[in-house]
DSSP file (Angstrom, degrees, kcal/mol; ACC not computed):
  #  RESIDUE AA STRUCTURE BP1 BP2  ACC     N-H-->O    O-->H-N    N-H-->O    O-->H-N    TCO  KAPPA ALPHA  PHI   PSI    X-CA   Y-CA   Z-CA
    1    1 A X     >        0   0    0      0, 0.0     4,-1.8     0, 0.0     3,-0.3   0.000 360.0 360.0 360.0 -32.3   47.7  144.4  150.1
    2    2 A X  H  >  +     0   0    0      1,-0.2     4,-1.8     2,-0.2     5,-0.1   0.860 360.0  53.2 -66.2 -30.4   48.2  140.8  150.9
    3    3 A X  H  > S+     0   0    0      2,-0.2     4,-2.1     1,-0.2    -1,-0.2   0.805 104.1  55.7 -69.2 -30.7   46.3  139.8  147.8
    4    4 A X  H  > S+     0   0    0     -3,-0.3     4,-3.1     2,-0.2     5,-0.2   0.924 108.5  48.9 -67.7 -44.6   48.7  142.0  145.7
    5    5 A X  H  X S+     0   0    0     -4,-1.8     4,-2.3     1,-0.2    -2,-0.2   0.895 111.6  49.4 -69.3 -36.0   51.8  140.1  147.1
    6    6 A X  H  X S+     0   0    0     -4,-1.8     4,-2.3     2,-0.2    -1,-0.2   0.946 112.4  44.9 -67.7 -45.2   50.2  136.7  146.4
    7    7 A X  H  X S+     0   0    0     -4,-2.1     4,-2.7     2,-0.2    -2,-0.2   0.905 114.3  50.8 -64.7 -42.5   49.3  137.5  142.9
    8    8 A X  H  X S+     0   0    0     -4,-3.1     4,-2.2     1,-0.2    -2,-0.2   0.905 110.7  48.7 -60.5 -41.2   52.8  139.1  142.4
    9    9 A X  H  X S+     0   0    0     -4,-2.3     4,-2.2    -5,-0.2    -2,-0.2   0.890 111.5  49.8 -66.5 -41.6   54.5  136.0  143.8
   10   10 A X  H  X S+     0   0    0     -4,-2.3     4,-2.2     1,-0.2    -2,-0.2   0.874 110.9  48.6 -67.8 -39.0   52.5  133.8  141.6
   11   11 A X  H  X S+     0   0    0     -4,-2.7     4,-2.4     2,-0.2    -2,-0.2   0.882 111.0  50.7 -63.6 -37.8   53.3  135.8  138.5
   12   12 A X  H  X S+     0   0    0     -4,-2.2     4,-2.8     2,-0.2     5,-0.2   0.922 111.5  48.2 -65.9 -43.7   57.0  135.8  139.3
   13   13 A X  H  X S+     0   0    0     -4,-2.2     4,-1.8     1,-0.2    -2,-0.2   0.918 114.2  45.4 -59.5 -43.7   57.0  132.0  139.8
   14   14 A X  H  X S+     0   0    0     -4,-2.2     4,-1.7     2,-0.2    -2,-0.2   0.861 113.5  50.3 -68.5 -37.5   55.1  131.5  136.5
   15   15 A X  H  X S+     0   0    0     -4,-2.4     4,-2.2    -5,-0.2    -2,-0.2   0.946 111.0  48.5 -70.0 -42.7   57.3  133.9  134.7
   16   16 A X  H  X S+     0   0    0     -4,-2.8     4,-0.8     1,-0.2    -2,-0.2   0.854 113.4  46.4 -63.3 -37.9   60.5  132.2  135.9
   17   17 A X  H  < S+     0   0    0     -4,-1.8     4,-0.4    -5,-0.2    -1,-0.2   0.800 112.8  49.8 -77.3 -28.4   59.4  128.7  135.0
   18   18 A X  H  < S+     0   0    0     -4,-1.7     3,-0.4     1,-0.2    -2,-0.2   0.857 114.4  45.0 -74.5 -32.8   58.2  129.8  131.6
   19   19 A X  H >< S+     0   0    0     -4,-2.2     3,-2.3    -5,-0.2     4,-0.4   0.641  86.9  94.3 -81.8 -13.8   61.5  131.5  130.9
   20   20 A X  T 3< S+     0   0    0     -4,-0.8     3,-0.4     1,-0.3    -1,-0.2   0.871  94.4  33.7 -52.7 -39.9   63.6  128.6  132.2
   21   21 A X  T >  S+     0   0    0     -3,-0.4     3,-1.0    -4,-0.4    -1,-0.3   0.343  92.5  96.4 -99.2   9.8   64.1  127.0  128.8
   22   22 A X  T <  S+     0   0    0     -3,-2.3    -1,-0.2     1,-0.2    -2,-0.1   0.629  72.1  64.2 -73.9 -10.2   64.2  130.1  126.7
   23   23 A X  T 3  S+     0   0    0     -3,-0.4    -1,-0.2    -4,-0.4     2,-0.2   0.479  78.5 105.3 -92.0  -5.1   67.9  130.5  126.6
   24   24 A X  S <  S-     0   0    0     -3,-1.0     2,-0.1     1,-0.1     3,-0.1  -0.475  77.9-106.9 -76.1 147.7   68.5  127.2  124.6
   25   25 A X        -     0   0    0     -2,-0.2     2,-0.2     1,-0.1    -1,-0.1  -0.419  41.8 -98.9 -68.0 147.5   69.3  127.4  120.9
   26   26 A X        -     0   0    0     -2,-0.1     2,-0.5     1,-0.1    -1,-0.1  -0.492  36.8-114.2 -71.9 141.5   66.6  126.4  118.5
   27   27 A X        -     0   0    0     -2,-0.2     2,-0.4    -3,-0.1    -1,-0.1  -0.660  34.9-174.1 -81.3 119.5   66.8  122.9  117.1
   28   28 A X        -     0   0    0     -2,-0.5     2,-0.5    -3,-0.0    -3,-0.0  -0.939  14.5-142.9-118.0 140.9   67.5  123.0  113.4
   29   29 A X        -     0   0    0     -2,-0.4     2,-0.3     3,-0.0    -2,-0.0  -0.861  13.6-158.1-105.1 133.9   67.5  119.7  111.4
   30   30 A X        -     0   0    0     -2,-0.5     2,-0.4     3,-0.0     3,-0.0  -0.788  26.5-106.4-106.2 152.7   70.0  119.3  108.6
   31   31 A X        -     0   0    0     -2,-0.3     2,-0.2     1,-0.1    -1,-0.0  -0.647  43.6-113.1 -77.4 127.5   69.6  117.0  105.6
   32   32 A X        -     0   0    0     -2,-0.4     2,-0.6     1,-0.1    -1,-0.1  -0.402  26.2-140.0 -62.2 131.1   72.1  114.0  106.1
   33   33 A X        -     0   0    0     -2,-0.2     2,-0.7    -3,-0.0    -1,-0.1  -0.822   9.4-136.6 -99.1 126.8   74.9  114.0  103.6
   34   34 A X        -     0   0    0     -2,-0.6     2,-0.3     1,-0.0    -2,-0.0  -0.711  16.6-147.5 -88.6 120.5   75.9  110.6  102.3
   35   35 A X        -     0   0    0     -2,-0.7     2,-0.5     1,-0.0    -1,-0.0  -0.633  14.5-127.9 -81.6 132.7   79.7  110.3  102.1
   36   36 A X        -     0   0    0     -2,-0.3     2,-0.1     1,-0.1    -1,-0.0  -0.724  26.6-112.4 -84.4 133.0   81.1  108.1   99.4
   37   37 A X        -     0   0    0     -2,-0.5     2,-0.3     1,-0.1    -1,-0.1  -0.337  28.1-138.7 -64.7 139.5   83.4  105.5  100.4
   38   38 A X        -     0   0    0     -2,-0.1     2,-0.3     1,-0.0    -1,-0.1  -0.733  22.1-108.0 -98.1 147.4   87.0  105.9   99.2
   39   39 A X        -     0   0    0     -2,-0.3     2,-0.2     1,-0.1    -1,-0.0  -0.558  36.1-118.0 -78.5 137.5   89.1  103.0   97.9
   40   40 A X        -     0   0    0     -2,-0.3     2,-0.4     1,-0.1    -1,-0.1  -0.533  23.1-132.8 -78.7 138.1   91.8  102.0  100.4
   41   41 A X        -     0   0    0     -2,-0.2    -1,-0.1     1,-0.1     2,-0.0  -0.770  24.3-113.0 -94.1 134.9   95.3  102.4   99.0
   42   42 A X        -     0   0    0     -2,-0.4    -1,-0.1     1,-0.1     4,-0.0  -0.328  16.2-140.2 -68.4 150.4   97.6   99.5   99.6
   43   43 A X  S    S+     0   0    0      1,-0.1     2,-0.3     2,-0.1    -1,-0.1   0.796  86.4  39.8 -84.8 -22.8  100.5  100.3  102.0
   44   44 A X  S    S-     0   0    0      2,-0.0    -1,-0.1     3,-0.0    -2,-0.1  -0.919  93.9-105.0-120.8 149.2  103.1   98.3  100.0
   45   45 A X    >>  -     0   0    0     -2,-0.3     3,-1.1     1,-0.1     4,-0.5  -0.359  35.5-112.3 -65.6 158.2  103.5   98.1   96.2
   46   46 A X  H 3> S+     0   0    0      1,-0.2     4,-0.5     2,-0.1    -1,-0.1   0.654 111.9  57.3 -68.1 -16.7  102.3   94.8   94.7
   47   47 A X  H 3> S+     0   0    0      1,-0.1     4,-1.9     2,-0.1    -1,-0.2   0.686  88.3  76.8 -85.9 -21.3  105.9   93.7   93.6
   48   48 A X  H <> S+     0   0    0     -3,-1.1     4,-2.0     1,-0.2     5,-0.2   0.896  93.6  45.0 -70.4 -43.2  107.4   93.9   97.1
   49   49 A X  H  X S+     0   0    0     -4,-0.5     4,-2.6     2,-0.2    -1,-0.2   0.960 114.8  47.0 -65.4 -49.9  106.0   90.6   98.6
   50   50 A X  H  X S+     0   0    0     -4,-0.5     4,-2.3     1,-0.2    -1,-0.2   0.895 114.6  49.2 -57.5 -38.7  106.8   88.4   95.5
   51   51 A X  H  X S+     0   0    0     -4,-1.9     4,-2.3     2,-0.2    -1,-0.2   0.872 110.2  50.7 -78.9 -31.8  110.4   89.9   95.4
   52   52 A X  H  X S+     0   0    0     -4,-2.0     4,-2.6    -5,-0.2    -1,-0.2   0.897 110.9  49.2 -67.3 -40.0  110.9   89.2   99.2
   53   53 A X  H  X S+     0   0    0     -4,-2.6     4,-1.8     2,-0.2    -2,-0.2   0.908 111.6  48.2 -62.0 -43.9  109.8   85.6   98.6
   54   54 A X  H  X S+     0   0    0     -4,-2.3     4,-2.7     2,-0.2    -2,-0.2   0.942 111.4  49.8 -59.8 -52.7  112.2   85.2   95.7
   55   55 A X  H  X S+     0   0    0     -4,-2.3     4,-2.1     1,-0.2    -2,-0.2   0.905 110.6  50.7 -57.7 -43.0  115.1   86.7   97.7
   56   56 A X  H  X S+     0   0    0     -4,-2.6     4,-2.1     2,-0.2    -1,-0.2   0.904 111.5  48.4 -59.9 -39.4  114.2   84.3  100.7
   57   57 A X  H  X S+     0   0    0     -4,-1.8     4,-2.6     1,-0.2    -2,-0.2   0.946 112.3  47.2 -67.1 -47.1  114.2   81.3   98.3
   58   58 A X  H  X S+     0   0    0     -4,-2.7     4,-1.7     1,-0.2    -1,-0.2   0.868 113.1  51.0 -63.7 -35.2  117.6   82.4   96.7
   59   59 A X  H  X S+     0   0    0     -4,-2.1     4,-2.0     2,-0.2    -1,-0.2   0.872 111.3  46.3 -64.9 -42.1  119.0   82.9  100.3
   60   60 A X  H  X S+     0   0    0     -4,-2.1     4,-2.0     1,-0.2    -2,-0.2   0.859 111.8  51.8 -75.8 -35.2  117.9   79.5  101.4
   61   61 A X  H  < S+     0   0    0     -4,-2.6     4,-0.3     2,-0.2    -2,-0.2   0.853 111.8  45.2 -69.0 -34.2  119.2   77.9   98.3
   62   62 A X  H >< S+     0   0    0     -4,-1.7     3,-0.7    -5,-0.2    -2,-0.2   0.853 114.5  50.1 -77.6 -36.8  122.7   79.5   98.7
   63   63 A X  H 3< S+     0   0    0     -4,-2.0    -2,-0.2     1,-0.2    -1,-0.2   0.879 109.7  49.8 -70.1 -35.3  122.8   78.6  102.4
   64   64 A X  T 3< S+     0   0    0     -4,-2.0     2,-1.2    -5,-0.2    -1,-0.2   0.560  79.6 109.6 -81.3  -3.5  121.9   74.9  101.7
   65   65 A X    <   +     0   0    0     -3,-0.7     2,-0.6    -4,-0.3    -1,-0.0  -0.601  48.9 174.0 -78.8  99.1  124.6   74.6   99.1
   66   66 A X        -     0   0    0     -2,-1.2     2,-0.5     2,-0.0    -2,-0.0  -0.918  19.2-155.5-117.9 116.6  126.9   72.3  101.1
   67   67 A X        -     0   0    0     -2,-0.6     3,-0.3     1,-0.1     4,-0.2  -0.725  10.7-172.9 -87.6 129.5  129.9   70.8   99.4
   68   68 A X     >  +     0   0    0     -2,-0.5     4,-1.0     1,-0.2    -1,-0.1   0.170  59.8 103.7-102.5  16.1  131.2   67.6  100.9
   69   69 A X  H  > S+     0   0    0      1,-0.2     4,-1.1     2,-0.2    -1,-0.2   0.844  75.7  57.6 -65.0 -34.5  134.3   67.6   98.7
   70   70 A X  H >> S+     0   0    0     -3,-0.3     4,-0.6     1,-0.2     3,-0.5   0.912 103.6  49.9 -64.9 -38.4  136.5   68.8  101.6
   71   71 A X  H 34 S+     0   0    0      1,-0.2     3,-0.4    -4,-0.2     4,-0.4   0.786 105.5  58.5 -73.3 -22.7  135.7   65.9  103.8
   72   72 A X  H >< S+     0   0    0     -4,-1.0     3,-0.7     1,-0.2    -1,-0.2   0.812 100.5  56.1 -72.2 -27.8  136.4   63.4  101.1
   73   73 A X  H << S+     0   0    0     -4,-1.1    -1,-0.2    -3,-0.5    -2,-0.2   0.683 103.6  54.0 -80.3 -13.1  139.9   64.6  100.7
   74   74 A X  T 3< S+     0   0    0     -4,-0.6    -1,-0.2    -3,-0.4    -2,-0.2   0.561  83.0 108.6 -92.8  -4.1  140.8   64.0  104.3
   75   75 A X  S <  S-     0   0    0     -3,-0.7     2,-0.1    -4,-0.4    -3,-0.0  -0.447  79.7-105.0 -72.3 144.3  139.7   60.4  104.4
   76   76 A X              0   0    0      1,-0.1    -1,-0.1    -2,-0.1    -2,-0.1  -0.388 360.0 360.0 -70.1 147.8  142.5   57.9  104.7
   77   77 A X              0   0    0     -3,-0.1    -1,-0.1    -2,-0.1    -2,-0.0   0.418 360.0 360.0-107.8 360.0  143.3   56.0  101.4
């Protein structure tokens, strides 16, 4: 009877260790898909930056227009 329990115990240990990895999903390999790169869209239209530079230059030109005619009138004659 002792021999029966030893063999049964050995079979149980072997069965548990053999079944240990049996619940994992099978590994399936898929073919890699090559994605084509997309062109990046610009965030601003191409005319915005030149228009901003022109507006800045016009603003500087208007602000720099300094008439000294008023000071000449107040000078003693």
